[in-house]
C-alpha atoms as a printed R data frame, in Angstrom:
   type eleno elety resid chain resno       x       y       z
1  ATOM     1    CA   MET     A     1 181.191 -49.918 -34.437
2  ATOM     2    CA   ILE     A     2 182.725 -53.239 -33.792
3  ATOM     3    CA   GLU     A     3 181.470 -56.470 -35.048
4  ATOM     4    CA   ILE     A     4 181.460 -58.856 -32.201
5  ATOM     5    CA   ALA     A     5 179.906 -61.837 -34.079
6  ATOM     6    CA   PRO     A     6 178.753 -62.293 -37.698
7  ATOM     7    CA   ARG     A     7 175.920 -59.712 -38.333
8  ATOM     8    CA   ILE     A     8 176.010 -58.448 -34.691
9  ATOM     9    CA   THR     A     9 177.689 -55.209 -33.704
10 ATOM    10    CA   VAL     A    10 178.128 -52.847 -30.798
11 ATOM    11    CA   ASP     A    11 178.586 -49.045 -30.894
12 ATOM    12    CA   GLU     A    12 178.493 -46.856 -27.907
13 ATOM    13    CA   LYS     A    13 176.395 -44.326 -29.973
14 ATOM    14    CA   VAL     A    14 173.625 -46.891 -30.848
15 ATOM    15    CA   ARG     A    15 171.382 -48.346 -28.158
16 ATOM    16    CA   PHE     A    16 173.898 -47.434 -25.465
17 ATOM    17    CA   GLY     A    17 176.373 -49.962 -26.779
18 ATOM    18    CA   ARG     A    18 174.180 -53.048 -26.496
19 ATOM    19    CA   PRO     A    19 174.559 -55.627 -29.219
20 ATOM    20    CA   VAL     A    20 172.303 -55.002 -32.310
21 ATOM    21    CA   VAL     A    21 171.806 -56.492 -35.678
22 ATOM    22    CA   LYS     A    22 174.418 -55.087 -37.987
23 ATOM    23    CA   GLY     A    23 173.318 -52.004 -39.915
24 ATOM    24    CA   THR     A    24 170.227 -51.414 -37.698
25 ATOM    25    CA   ARG     A    25 169.292 -50.267 -34.250
26 ATOM    26    CA   VAL     A    26 167.376 -53.603 -33.559
27 ATOM    27    CA   PRO     A    27 168.802 -54.976 -30.285
28 ATOM    28    CA   VAL     A    28 169.620 -58.725 -30.074
29 ATOM    29    CA   ASP     A    29 167.662 -59.098 -26.734
30 ATOM    30    CA   LEU     A    30 164.487 -57.668 -28.484
31 ATOM    31    CA   VAL     A    31 164.681 -60.124 -31.248
32 ATOM    32    CA   LEU     A    32 165.142 -62.948 -28.771
33 ATOM    33    CA   GLY     A    33 162.286 -61.591 -26.520
34 ATOM    34    CA   LYS     A    34 159.913 -61.550 -29.492
35 ATOM    35    CA   LEU     A    35 160.770 -65.022 -30.538
36 ATOM    36    CA   ALA     A    36 160.474 -66.221 -26.998
37 ATOM    37    CA   GLY     A    37 157.154 -64.444 -26.775
38 ATOM    38    CA   GLY     A    38 155.694 -66.574 -29.541
39 ATOM    39    CA   MET     A    39 156.298 -64.278 -32.655
40 ATOM    40    CA   GLU     A    40 157.254 -66.202 -35.714
41 ATOM    41    CA   ALA     A    41 160.605 -65.403 -37.247
42 ATOM    42    CA   LYS     A    42 158.905 -63.977 -40.346
43 ATOM    43    CA   GLU     A    43 156.795 -61.669 -38.169
44 ATOM    44    CA   VAL     A    44 159.971 -60.395 -36.541
45 ATOM    45    CA   MET     A    45 161.617 -59.854 -39.829
46 ATOM    46    CA   GLU     A    46 158.746 -57.903 -41.149
47 ATOM    47    CA   GLU     A    47 158.221 -55.803 -38.045
48 ATOM    48    CA   TYR     A    48 161.867 -54.857 -37.646
49 ATOM    49    CA   GLY     A    49 163.140 -54.881 -41.216
50 ATOM    50    CA   ILE     A    50 165.563 -57.645 -40.710
51 ATOM    51    CA   CYS     A    51 166.260 -60.828 -42.721
52 ATOM    52    CA   ARG     A    52 166.303 -64.416 -42.005
53 ATOM    53    CA   GLU     A    53 170.197 -64.438 -41.742
54 ATOM    54    CA   ASP     A    54 169.869 -61.717 -39.079
55 ATOM    55    CA   VAL     A    55 167.487 -63.746 -36.966
56 ATOM    56    CA   LEU     A    56 169.727 -66.787 -37.212
57 ATOM    57    CA   ALA     A    57 172.747 -64.689 -36.384
58 ATOM    58    CA   VAL     A    58 170.904 -63.457 -33.232
59 ATOM    59    CA   LEU     A    59 170.118 -67.013 -32.220
60 ATOM    60    CA   ASP     A    60 173.690 -68.189 -32.865
61 ATOM    61    CA   TYR     A    61 175.198 -65.150 -30.833
62 ATOM    62    CA   ALA     A    62 172.778 -65.971 -27.928
63 ATOM    63    CA   ALA     A    63 173.656 -69.634 -27.869
64 ATOM    64    CA   LYS     A    64 177.428 -68.870 -27.864
65 ATOM    65    CA   VAL     A    65 177.079 -66.368 -25.080
66 ATOM    66    CA   LEU     A    66 175.117 -68.706 -23.001
67 ATOM    67    CA   SER     A    67 177.485 -71.617 -23.636
68 ATOM    68    CA   ARG     A    68 180.136 -69.612 -21.788
69 ATOM    69    CA   GLU     A    69 177.986 -68.827 -18.912
70 ATOM    70    CA   GLY     A    70 178.811 -70.436 -15.513
71 ATOM    71    CA   ILE     A    71 176.323 -71.133 -12.800
72 ATOM    72    CA   LYS     A    72 177.038 -71.751  -9.228
73 ATOM    73    CA   VAL     A    73 174.616 -73.872  -7.330
74 ATOM    74    CA   VAL     A    74 174.415 -72.805  -3.719
75 ATOM    75    CA   GLY     A    75 172.477 -74.897  -1.379
């Protein structure tokens, strides 16, 4: 297991090496998808057994990954 960001880890034996909330099998993209789909953070926390700090860590990780993304406009 490697911690790639605070509270976010990857392990090739857990969820095929996708980023998850540390100490769980809850993928980062699942949490983001639930929030984007309209679930309240509290609902996500209750459904997946994670805490507020985990949800905030997911959002922080996603923001940092997206900030490094480059987009080429072709047209």
